[in-house]
C-alpha positions in Angstrom: 30.3 17.1 -22.9 28.7 13.9 -21.7 28.4 14.0 -17.9 26.8 10.6 -17.4 26.6 7.2 -19.1 23.6 5.1 -18.0 24.2 1.4 -18.8 21.1 -0.8 -19.3 21.8 -4.5 -20.1 18.7 -6.3 -21.2 17.6 -9.9 -21.7 13.9 -11.0 -22.0 12.4 -7.8 -20.7 10.1 -6.6 -23.5 7.4 -6.0 -20.9 9.5 -3.5 -19.1 12.3 -2.0 -21.1 10.3 0.8 -22.8 9.1 2.1 -19.4 12.7 1.9 -18.1 14.1 3.9 -21.0 11.4 6.5 -21.0 12.0 7.1 -17.2 15.7 7.7 -18.0 14.7 10.5 -20.4 12.1 12.0 -18.1 14.9 14.0 -16.5 15.9 17.6 -15.7 19.2 17.9 -17.7 19.6 18.3 -21.5 19.7 15.0 -23.4 23.1 15.9 -24.9 24.7 15.9 -21.4 24.1 12.1 -21.0 23.8 8.9 -22.9 21.8 5.7 -22.4 23.7 2.6 -23.5 21.5 -0.5 -23.9 23.4 -3.7 -24.2 21.5 -6.6 -25.8 22.8 -9.8 -24.2 21.4 -12.0 -27.0 17.8 -11.4 -25.9 15.5 -13.8 -27.7 12.4 -11.7 -27.4 11.3 -8.3 -28.8 13.4 -6.1 -26.5 15.9 -5.1 -29.2 13.2 -4.0 -31.5 11.7 -1.8 -28.8 15.1 -0.2 -28.2 15.6 0.4 -32.0 12.2 2.1 -32.2 13.0 4.4 -29.2 16.3 5.3 -30.8 14.3 7.3 -33.4 12.9 9.4 -30.5 16.0 9.7 -28.2 19.2 10.7 -30.1 21.5 9.8 -27.2 20.1 6.2 -26.9 22.7 3.8 -28.0 22.4 0.0 -28.7 25.3 -2.4 -28.4 24.8 -6.1 -29.2 26.6 -9.2 -27.9 27.4 -12.0 -30.2 27.1 -14.4 -27.2 25.4 -14.3 -23.9 27.6 -13.0 -21.1 24.9 -12.5 -18.4 24.4 -9.3 -16.5 28.0 -8.8 -15.4 29.4 -9.2 -18.8 26.8 -6.8 -20.3 27.7 -4.2 -17.7 31.3 -4.5 -18.6 30.5 -4.0 -22.3 28.6 -0.9 -21.4 31.4 0.5 -19.4 33.9 0.0 -22.2 31.5 2.0 -24.5 30.8 4.7 -22.0 31.9 8.3 -22.5 30.4 10.0 -19.4 32.3 11.3 -16.4 30.0 9.2 -14.2 28.3 5.8 -14.8 25.0 4.6 -13.6 24.1 0.9 -13.9 20.3 0.5 -14.3 18.5 -2.8 -14.6 16.1 -3.0 -17.5 13.0 -4.0 -15.5 13.4 -1.1 -13.1 12.8 2.7 -13.5 14.4 6.0 -12.4 12.4 8.6 -10.6 11.7 11.7 -12.7 14.0 14.7 -12.5 16.7 13.3 -10.3 19.8 13.5 -12.6 20.5 17.2 -12.1 20.7 16.9 -8.3 22.7 13.7 -8.3 25.2 14.8 -10.9 25.7 18.3 -9.3 26.4 16.6 -6.0 28.8 14.1 -7.4 30.7 16.6 -9.6 31.0 19.4 -7.0 32.2 16.9 -4.3 34.5 15.1 -6.8 33.4 11.7 -5.3 34.3 8.3 -6.7 30.9 6.9 -5.5 27.6 8.7 -4.7 25.1 6.4 -3.0 21.5 7.3 -2.9 18.1 5.9 -1.7 15.6 3.8 -3.6 12.1 2.4 -3.3 11.0 -1.3 -3.5 7.5 -2.5 -3.2 6.2 0.9 -2.1 8.8 1.3 0.7 11.6 3.8 0.7 15.0 2.3 1.7 17.2 4.9 3.3 20.7 5.0 4.6 21.9 5.9 8.1 24.9 7.9 7.0 25.1 11.7 7.3 24.3 13.6 4.2 27.2 15.1 2.2 29.9 13.6 4.4 32.8 12.4 2.3 34.4 9.2 3.7 36.9 6.5 2.7 34.9 3.7 1.3 36.1 1.2 3.9 35.0 3.5 6.7 31.7 4.1 4.9 30.9 0.4 5.0 32.5 -0.8 8.2 32.9 2.0 10.7 29.6 1.5 12.5 29.3 -2.1 13.9 25.7 -1.5 14.9 24.4 -1.0 11.4 23.7 -3.7 8.8 26.5 -2.6 6.5 25.8 -5.2 3.9 22.4 -3.6 3.1 24.5 -1.0 1.3 25.6 -3.7 -1.2 22.1 -4.4 -2.4 22.7 -3.5 -6.1 25.0 -1.8 -8.5 22.1 0.4 -9.4 22.2 2.2 -6.0 25.1 4.5 -6.8 26.8 6.7 -9.4 30.4 5.7 -10.1 33.2 7.9 -11.4 34.2 6.2 -14.7 37.9 7.1 -14.3 37.9 5.7 -10.8 36.4 2.4 -12.1 38.9 2.2 -15.0 41.9 3.1 -12.8 41.1 0.4 -10.3 40.1 -2.2 -13.0 36.7 -2.7 -11.4 34.8 -5.1 -13.6 32.0 -7.5 -12.9 32.5 -11.2 -13.0 31.1 -12.5 -16.3 28.8 -15.5 -17.1 27.9 -15.6 -13.4 25.0 -15.0 -11.0 25.0 -12.7 -8.0 27.6 -10.4 -9.5 26.7 -7.2 -7.6 27.7 -7.8 -4.0 31.4 -8.4 -4.2 31.8 -5.8 -7.0 30.3 -3.1 -4.9 32.4 -4.2 -1.9 35.6 -4.0 -4.0 34.6 -0.6 -5.3 33.9 0.9 -1.9 37.2 -0.6 -0.5 39.1 1.0 -3.4 37.6 4.4 -2.9 38.8 7.4 -0.9 35.8 9.5 -1.6 32.3 8.1 -1.0 29.3 10.2 -0.2 25.7 9.5 0.6 22.8 11.6 -0.7 19.2 11.2 0.5 17.8 11.5 -3.0 15.3 8.7 -3.8 16.4 8.1 -7.4 15.6 4.5 -8.2 12.5 2.3 -8.2 13.3 -1.4 -7.9 10.6 -3.6 -9.4 9.7 -6.8 -7.7 9.6 -8.9 -10.9 8.1 -12.3 -10.3 9.8 -13.5 -13.5 13.3 -12.5 -12.3 15.9 -15.3 -11.9 16.7 -14.0 -8.5 13.1 -14.7 -7.3 12.7 -18.0 -9.1 12.7 -21.2 -6.9 16.2 -22.1 -5.7 18.1 -24.6 -7.9 21.3 -26.5 -7.1 23.1 -24.3 -9.7 21.9 -21.1 -8.1 23.0 -22.4 -4.7 26.4 -23.1 -6.1 26.6 -19.6 -7.4 25.7 -18.3 -4.0 28.6 -20.2 -2.5 30.8 -18.7 -5.2 29.6 -15.3 -4.1 30.5 -16.0 -0.5 34.0 -17.0 -1.6 34.4 -13.8 -3.7 33.4 -11.7 -0.7 35.8 -13.6 1.5 38.7 -12.7 -0.8 38.0 -9.0 0.1 39.8 -9.8 3.4 43.1 -9.4 1.4 42.4 -5.8 0.4 40.8 -4.2 3.5 43.1 -2.4 6.0 41.3 -2.4 9.3 40.6 -5.2 11.8 37.0 -3.9 12.0 36.5 -4.5 8.3 38.0 -8.0 8.5 35.8 -8.9 11.4 32.7 -7.6 9.5 33.5 -9.6 6.4 34.2 -12.8 8.3 30.8 -12.4 10.1 29.0 -11.8 6.8 30.6 -14.9 5.3 29.7 -17.0 8.4 26.1 -15.8 8.3 25.8 -16.6 4.6 27.2 -20.1 4.9 25.0 -20.9 7.9 21.9 -19.8 6.0 22.9 -21.9 3.0 23.0 -25.0 5.1 19.3 -25.5 5.4 18.7 -24.7 1.7 21.2 -27.4 0.7 19.4 -29.8 3.1 16.2 -29.2 1.2 17.7 -30.5 -2.1 17.1 -34.0 -3.2 20.1 -36.3 -3.5 20.5 -35.9 -7.3 20.2 -32.1 -6.8 22.9 -32.2 -4.2 25.2 -34.1 -6.6 24.6 -31.3 -9.2 25.3 -28.7 -6.5 28.6 -30.4 -5.6 29.7 -30.5 -9.2 29.2 -26.7 -9.5 30.6 -25.2 -6.3 34.0 -23.4 -6.3 36.4 -25.7 -4.5 38.4 -22.7 -3.2 35.6 -22.3 -0.7 37.9 -24.3 1.6 39.5 -21.0 2.6 36.4 -20.4 4.7 36.5 -23.6 6.7 37.5 -22.0 10.0 34.5 -19.7 10.0 31.7 -22.3 10.5 31.0 -25.5 12.5 31.5 -28.9 11.1 27.8 -29.6 10.4 27.6 -26.5 8.2 30.9 -27.3 6.5 29.8 -30.8 5.6 26.6 -29.5 4.1 28.2 -26.5 2.2 31.4 -28.2 1.0 30.3 -31.8 0.4 26.5 -31.7 0.3 26.4 -34.1 3.3 23.2 -33.2 5.3 22.5 -36.3 7.5 24.0 -34.4 10.5 22.1 -31.2 9.8 
């Protein structure tokens, strides 16, 4: 019986992928109880050869190859379609898992029959912890939005911060947006809102690498700014699926904050860059008009910054 499927998309990570995979097998449950699915998103470097070499060492290491690049969200969707485990863990190929954490995580998830188990992680030597009570099972919407004093959107930092029940994902048709950037945040929000059984565990399971070559750390471009606006719009659409006024208020405030912070980044673009930005933004952003002042709206929707 396969209890867990670990999905590892990869692209241009030959420096890191072996360390990542080895950390996933430095665990405290038998290898036959879980599988590691590496999805080659048309990586041009030597990452695939490394995975193929490691397959000789780890019998449950699987390799799936894309014929065309679908970016991280598409590669995760491919991995989910291939998965056989009761639970799914999305792991980024330049990060690592802590040793001997799978037994505890899986036992908690299975015994509590949760849809989502969220845990702690480290980044840059710092442990990032949650403020929720241990082992308390909550509706996902309550888990995110019930406490107005907390920074609830910190819980949306990455798909890798939780185990997902695979049947729950399939039943709710929870897939990532493909061929896009910033695919995590709205996906996690939709997953939590759909769930009736979310639990937090204080296990530190994941080490997030600050990769200076990562696209998310690279200098901001007009295309990336447009994708950030697209993300804001996708988050705003979650208003249609939440039930409480508290949740709606929290999402509106998040969208307002994001759009306001984008204004100055758009102002820093040159005129040709702003033209590229305008060509790439999702025009449905107009649904957010009432959430910001006119200066912010002119900058975000039309790239007009003379009033900013």
